[in-house]
N, C-alpha and C positions, 0 to 999 in steps of 0.2 A: 469537627462538632461545632455547633453554636454555641451561644453563650450560655454558661452553665445553668441547669434548670433543676438538676438531682444530683443527691449525693452516693456514689457508689461505693458499696464495701471493699470492693476490690479493684486493681488495675485493669483497665481492657488487655484482652491477651494480644490484641493487634490492632493497626489500622489498614483499612484497604490501601493498597499499593506497597506496603511496608515488607521489609525481608522479614522472612518468617525462621530462618534458621543460620546455623554458620557453617552449612553447606556451601561447595562452590557454587558460583555464576556465571552467567553467560550474558552479555547482551549484543543487540545488533551493532554493526560497525557501520558507521555513517562515512560520507564522503568529508572534503574539505570544509564545507558549509557547515557540517553537522547536520541533526535533525531540528526541524523548526516548526512550532504549532502553527497549523494553519486558520484560516478565518474562524470565529468563534470559539477559538481554543482547544484544548484537548484534556479531556477527563482522566484525571489519574486513578490507578486501581481498575483501569478498564483495559480492553486490547485496541490496539491502532494500528493502522496501516499506512506505510510511507506511500506517497502518492507517484504519479507518473514522473515528475521531477527529479525523483530521489532525493528530496530535502522536505518538503512540506510533510506534515504527518497530521492525520485527522483520524477519528474515532469511527470512519466510515470506508469502506473500500474504493479505490480509485475506479471511475466509470470504465465500464468497456471500451477498449479502443484497438483500433485498426493497424496494420503495418502492411505497407506494400511489399510484396514478396516476390514479384515478378512484373516486367514491363517487357511489350511486343509493341512492334510497329502494326498498326492498322491502317492507316492512310498515310504514305511516307512524304507527301507534302513535294515543296520545290524549293531551290536555293539553300539547302543546308551544306554544311562544311563538317568534314571529320573532326571531332574534337569539339564542335559546338555543345554546349549545356543546355537542356531542354527541362524546363520545368512544368510539372503537373501535379495535379491534388495528390498530396502525401510524399513527395518525394522530386529528386532530380535524376536525369540520366544523361550520359555522355552518348553522342552521335559517334558510332563505330565504323560503319560503311555506310557508303552512299551510292546510288546508281547514276546515270547521265543525266545532267539537269538538276544534280544535287538532292535527288529523291532518297530519303533515307530508308535503308535496308535493315539496318540492325543497331541495338542502342544496349548500352551496360548501366545498370544501376549505380548511379554514383552516391546519393544518400536518400534516407527515408526519416519521417517524422510521424509518430502517432497522433491518429486522428480519432476523434469520438464518431466521425461519419464514415462508415465504409466507404474507401475509395475505389474499389473494384469496378470495372465497369471497362466498356467496349466503346472506342469511339471519343474518349477523355480528350479533351483538348489540351494544348500545351503552348507556352511561350517559349523563346529561346534568347540566349546574349548574340547569337548572329544575325545573319540576314534572312534565313529562310521563313518560309510560311507554309501554314496548311497540315502540319503533323499533327495525327492523332494517336492514340496509343489504347493499348489493352493492356489492364492492369489485374492482378489477383493480389490478393491480402490474405495475413494470418490475425487471427482475432485472439486477444488477450482478456481473459474476463477474471472477474472476482477470486482472491484466493485466500488462502489462510492469512491471518494478522500477522505484522510484521513482528510484534511483539507485546508485551504487557507493561503498560505506563508504570513507571517507578516512583514511588513518594520520595523524593529524594531533595526537594525543595520545601522551604517554609516561608510563611510571612507574605504570602502572594495574595491577599485579598485587596482585590482592586475596586471592588464596587462599593459606591460610597453608602457607609453607614453597614456595610456588610458585616453579617457574623461569621460566617465560613464559606468557604469554597473547595470544591475538588476540581477546579478545573485551572489548567496552565492556560495564562493568557496567550493569545495569538501574538507571534514573533519570539516567545522564549523557547528555548532549549529544552527538547523532550529526550530522556534516556528510554529506550525500548528493551525490555528483558526479554531474551529468547531461552532461558533456562534458569533454574534455580527454584527455589521455594519462596512464596510469597501469601501474602494476607490478602484477602478480596471479599467479595459479597455476592451470594449467587441471588440474583435479582428476582427470581419468581417462584423458585422451586426449592426445597430442603434439598441438600447434598449429602452423600455418603461416600466414603471412601471407597476411591476404584472408580468412580464415575468417570465419565470422560467430559470435558470442558468446552463448551460452544460458545462463540462469541457472537451478538447483536450485529447485523451488517447496518444497522441503524445507528446504533451509540457507542458500541463496543463493550456493553455490559454482559455479564455472563450468565449462561444458563447451563444446568448439568443435567446429566443422563447417561444412558446406555450407549457403550461404543458403537458406531456404525448407524445411530439411529439419530440424524440431524433434525432438530427441532426447526419447525418454519421461521424464516428470516435469521436464521443464523448460519454459521460455517465453522467446521470443525478447526479447532486450535491445535492439536496434539497433546494439549495438558491433560494432567488428571488432578482430581482430588485426592490430597492425601491427608486431610483432615476436614470431616465434614462438620454439617451445623444446619439449625433451622433455614429457612426462609428470611433474607436480611439480615442474619447474622454473619460475622466473620468466620470464613473457612481458609483454608490453607489450599493451595494449589502450586503443581510443580510441572516445570517443564525439563526435559532432559538436558544435561549438559556433558556434550559429546566432545571427546578430544579433539585437536586440531590435527588433520592428517599430516603425517610425518614428523608430529612431536614426540616426545618420551614420556607423556601423559599418560 
């Protein structure tokens, strides 16, 4: 909150992003680099997505990206050798077989990389680490679109008001670590509508803020989270949302 401007008769029941119960909790497990707030920072008490690099976190889903699924010879070129590496949009392949004159007849995918533009096509140009020329390929791709958010941004850091003369903030600055909760009970705010117990929780794909409503009826501009309202409230008031805490496979939980 900002600089105090009123006196409350009672303590607030909770603050967005805060833990709301003593029940078990679960968080998303990051890689060695952890989860890091991306450009513009990450809003606390909202949902967020880990981006395609597996590290950066934003309150918006990653862009749709494409990955090469198959590669085949279109025109075999000349002068290639078995084992040459050829590079094309979205990946690399190894020359497996050649015909007379070093004409490529078969390739095997070596590596692929996510692309924001669909790399699929016929007559795709290549480069090589060998001496061959003229090889073009036909590629297909798979599309990975926006999905449910990775988790709910936990309010576990304080004193992060970095704006000059700022009174309050709910944003973790870019470069700070982020903890994303995937299960448990947390305080939140329903941005636009009153929330009632049992409603589904949806996340805005613009800023990660919450909307609530009937399960299976996804409001425009949002995506389902799999979370539910466990204590309702008026629009703009604190509510409690809960995500399932599933046991780890093979554990004795």
